[in-house]
MARKE-546780 format. One record per residue (C-alpha): x, y, z. Coordinates in Angstrom, 2 decimals. Layout:
BEGIN
> x;y;z
> X;Y;Z
...
//
This chain:
BEGIN
> x;y;z
> 5.29;14.36;16.69
> 3.93;10.60;16.36
> 0.55;10.32;16.48
> -0.03;6.48;17.16
> -3.70;5.10;17.02
> -4.51;1.64;15.68
> -4.81;1.61;12.20
> -7.00;-1.26;10.34
> -4.94;-2.76;7.39
> -7.57;-3.27;4.45
> -8.80;-0.29;5.33
> -5.82;2.06;4.43
> -4.87;-0.46;1.88
> -8.48;0.74;0.14
> -8.24;3.82;0.72
> -4.55;3.96;-1.58
> -6.85;1.63;-3.37
> -9.50;3.88;-3.77
> -6.96;7.11;-3.94
> -4.75;5.77;-7.26
> -7.79;4.26;-9.00
> -7.66;6.09;-12.09
> -4.18;6.19;-12.40
> -3.71;2.25;-12.18
> -6.58;2.50;-15.13
> -4.77;4.69;-17.63
> -1.83;2.78;-17.35
> -3.77;-0.82;-17.22
> -1.89;-1.96;-14.50
> -2.96;-4.57;-11.99
> -2.83;-4.45;-8.32
> -2.75;-6.66;-6.04
> -3.91;-6.06;-2.76
> -2.09;-9.25;-0.29
> -2.57;-8.70;3.48
> -1.19;-12.00;5.28
> -2.04;-11.90;8.71
> -1.60;-8.04;9.72
> -5.41;-6.80;9.99
> -4.35;-3.87;12.54
> -1.50;-2.55;13.08
> -0.19;0.80;15.77
> 0.94;3.42;13.75
> 0.58;7.24;13.02
> -2.20;7.14;9.91
> -1.55;10.11;8.41
> 3.10;9.32;7.93
> 1.94;5.68;7.35
> -0.44;7.02;4.53
> 2.20;9.81;2.99
> 5.00;6.79;2.71
> 2.81;4.37;0.57
> 1.07;6.76;-0.68
> 4.45;8.13;-2.31
> 5.13;4.48;-2.87
> 2.75;3.55;-5.04
> 2.27;6.65;-6.68
> 6.35;5.80;-7.56
> 4.92;2.29;-8.93
> 2.83;3.40;-11.32
> 4.81;5.63;-12.90
> 8.02;3.43;-12.88
> 5.81;-0.13;-13.87
> 5.11;-0.49;-17.48
> 1.56;-0.74;-19.04
> 0.24;-3.55;-18.01
> 2.52;-4.40;-15.31
> 1.75;-5.26;-11.84
> 2.23;-4.03;-7.83
> 1.19;-5.62;-5.33
> 0.34;-4.05;-2.33
> 1.07;-5.60;1.05
> 1.05;-6.66;4.72
> 3.05;-9.06;6.73
> 4.12;-10.17;10.49
> 6.46;-11.68;11.81
> 9.22;-11.31;14.97
> 5.78;-9.11;16.20
> 6.57;-6.76;13.88
> 4.68;-6.05;10.68
> 6.11;-5.56;7.72
> 4.37;-3.33;5.04
> 5.67;-3.58;0.95
> 4.82;-2.08;-2.11
> 6.56;-4.02;-5.14
> 5.93;-3.56;-9.02
> 6.91;-5.30;-11.92
> 9.07;-1.91;-12.99
//
């Protein structure tokens, strides 16, 4: 069952960054956060957090030391596109 609520994208990204700060630092990775025009979304916080957390963990694991990982949120056509991109 979905528990839809207003999720502030900046807070979501900040929580993900904090959770993974040590792993990012150990690998000398750079985390960029690009929150275009998406300030809040209607979503299940727990499910969206878990999905992004897993994608971010994979990016940390497979990005070479010194690489860059980007968390982004962009809007278009009434939808919000959340993405995790890396240089791995």
